[in-house]
N, C-alpha and C positions, 0 to 999 in steps of 0.2 A: 241565649242560645242554649244553650242547654243549657235504661235502665239497661238428669238426662243421661241420662246415662245410655248409652250405647256402645259395646266393643266394636274392635276391627276397623275396616274399611270405611263404613258409613260414618262414625264419628270424625275420621278424618276429613271425609268429604265435606261434612256440614261445616267443621271448623274452618275449613279453607273456603266456604261460601261466605261464612261470618266475615273473614278478613276481607274478601274481595267486595262484599257489599259496604263494609264499614270505610273502605279507603277509595273505592272506584266510583261512588256517585256524588254528585254536587248537586244540592237543591237550596231553596230559599224558604225557610220555613221560622216559626216562633219557638224553636224547640229549646232554645234557651231563653224562653220568654216571650215577650211581647212584640218586640222589635224584629224587622226582617234582617237575618244575617246569613250569609252564604258560607254553608258548612256541608260535610259529607253526611246526608241524611240526619242531620244533628238535632239536637234540642238543648235551648239555652234562653236566658231573659237578659237581654243587652242592657245594662246599666250605663248610666253616663261615663264615658271613658275618662281614666284619670291621666292627664297627659303631663303631669308634673311628678318629679322625682321627691321622695320623702327625704327629709333632711334629718329625722330622728336619728339620735346616736345609737350606734351598734357596736358592741363591744367584742364581738367575734373576731379573732385574728386566724381561723382555721375553719375549713369546710365544716357544717354542721349535715347531720343525717336529714335525708328527705322527709322523713316522717316529722320533724320538727318545722318543717316551712310555714312562715307565717302566714295566716289568712286575715282577710279583712273583714270578716264576719263569721258568726257560728257556723259550723260545718255543715248543720241542718236545721232548716226552718220547716216546722210542721203547721200547715194552715189549719185554721180554726176548723173543729169537726163538723160544724153545720154547713160547711161548703164540701165536704166530702161525698163522692158517690162512687165507693168502691165497687168495681165489678170483678168478682172472684170466681163466678161459676165458668168452668171451661165452655159449656155450651153458649153462653152470652158473649165470649171474648172475641174481639176482632182477630182476625188471621187464622194461621194454621200451626198446631203444635208440632214442633219438631224436637229431637233428641240430639244430645252432643255435649256442649259445653255451654255455660258452667254447669257443674253439677250442685246437688243441695249441699248447702253449708260452706260451698266455696266462697272466699274472701275476696271481693274485687275493689276496685279504685278509679276513681274519676281521672280521665286525661283528656287533653286536647279541649278544655274549656277556659276560655280567659279570665284572668284575675278579677275582673270587674263584671263577672256573669255568674250563673248558677247552672246546676243540671237540674232539669225540672223532673220530679217523679209524678206518675199519671197514674190515675185510677185504674186503667186499660191500656193495652198497647195502642200506640198512634199518637201522632202529633196534635190531633184534634181532640183527645181525650182530656179529662178535668186534671188539673194540676193539684197535687195532694200534699206535696213538700218540695222543698228547694235545697239542693246539695251543693257545698262548695266545691270551687275547682281541685282541691286538694285531698277532698275525703277520701279516706281509704278503709272505711269501715262498712261496707255494703256488703250484705249476705244473700247469695242467691239462695232461692229456694228450688232450684232445679226446673221451672217451668219457663219456656222459650216459646215464643211465637213468631211466626213470619208473616209480614206484610209486604205488599207490592214496594220493593225498593228499600226495605228496612228490616230488621231484626230486632225483637225486644226480650229483655230479660226481666223477670219479677224478682225483686230484691226485698229485703229487710232491712232498714236503717232506722235506728233510734225508735224502735217499737212501731215503725210505720211500715205497712207493706205497699208496694206500688210496681210500676213498671218504668224502666228507661231504655232509651235508645242503645243499642250493643255498641254501636259504633264510638261511644264516649265511655265505655267501661272495659276494663282488662285487669288481667292479674299483676299485682305488683312484683316485681322481680328483684335482682340483687342490685348493688351500687357499687361502682368503681370509680377510680381517678383517670379520666379521660384528657388529661392536660396534655401529656405527652404526644398522644395521638394527633391530637389537633395541631399542636405546634410543628408536627412534621410537615404540613403544607400551608400553616400561617405561621412563620417563625417570629413576626413582630405584629402584634395586634393590639389595637386601642381603637377607642371612639369617643365622640363627643358627650354621649351620656349612657348609661348603663342598659337602658332598653335598646339603642342602637347595637352597642356589643354583643347583647345577649341575641339579638336576632342574626349578627354576624356569626357568633357562634353556632347558633341552630342551623343557619345554613351550611356550615361545614360538615353537618352530620346528616343532612336531608339527602334522599334519593331524587333522582330526575325522573325516572319511569318505575313506579308513578311518581308524581309531584307529590313531594311531602308537604303536609300543612303545618306552617309554624305558628304558634301560639304561646303567648306570653302568659304564664299559668299563676305566676305570683309577682306582684307589683314591685319595683325597683326600691331599694333602700340604699343610703348612704350613710356612712358612719367612718369607723377606722378602714372600713373596706366598704366598696361599693357591692351590691349584690342583686341579682335578678335570675328568674327561672323562666324557661322556656320549654314548651312540648314539642317536639318533633313527631308529628303523627302520620303514618302511612309509609312504610318503607320497603314496601315490596316482598315481603317476608311471611309467610303464612303462619309462623308461631311468633315472630317479633313485631310487636303493635307500634309501638313509639318507645322513645327516649324523653326522659325529663332532664333536663340540664341545668344544674344549679351553678350559676357562673359567680365568680368572685374576682374583684379587681381592685388596683390601687388607684386612688385617685392622683390624678398628676399634679405634682407641685407647680404651683405658678401657672396652671392651666385650669381649664374647664373639664378636661377630658378624664379618660380612665385606661389603665392598662391591665392587660389580662393577667390574672394571678393563678386560679385555679378552676377546673371545671369538674364538678361531680356528677357522674351521669348514672341515673336509674333508668333500668329497662321495665317496660310494660309487656305481658304475653299473652297472647290470643287463647291459648289452650291450657295452659297450667305452667307452673313453676316447679323445677327441681333442684334443690339446692342453690336457688337464685338464679337459675338458668332456665330460659323458655324452652318448652317441651314441644 
């Protein structure tokens, strides 16, 4: 499955358009790679799903920062230079240039990409363009160049990542924001929460933070692990807010003694923002 400056009202209108395009359309594409996956104008390459839970020991007994979330592969894979066909001239790029967000040198993070998938970085805007790099679902080091192109049904950002420049679908990139403990908030409506597996518990928690209109997309962005605590991470994308793009929920649970299930312990919530962040809060 699966990449501007203008003051005043025009920037706000464009930013709102980005959010609407990102959460409002649903299409089948290879944007996360080569297999077909239904996502909102997205980009990823679907790898074989991992249906088992890792039993590797994990010594953590408290929530960890979202920046330390485990990944199953290097954050970025640069494809051989002999296959690259970079298209950098504005006159040859598909689509129409627009101004707004992100600005040059803004830092973006990947959101809404499955843990067994990658975000494709392409030589030019568009799902039919050549892939030049593949970025992990939790990568948070993409640097915007300030160039943005609008295509029918999608908007694309040009980004620099690990000395490579390319284009990524905007519906899968956002500004990383602050992190808080959302356990108490969740438990106000779910007083006793457990599930047979960490993946099921993570999906249950994610559904509790999802919106109905629009329908949020729930994506397991980090694979489950089981040690002293069970852990799993879900992204909730599409919240009907023109500033708030998504939540990333890092869920911790206690293995149920004498049972195969898990009981919720802690929810660490990170926000992703469409237009930018001020002191951890979406603007």
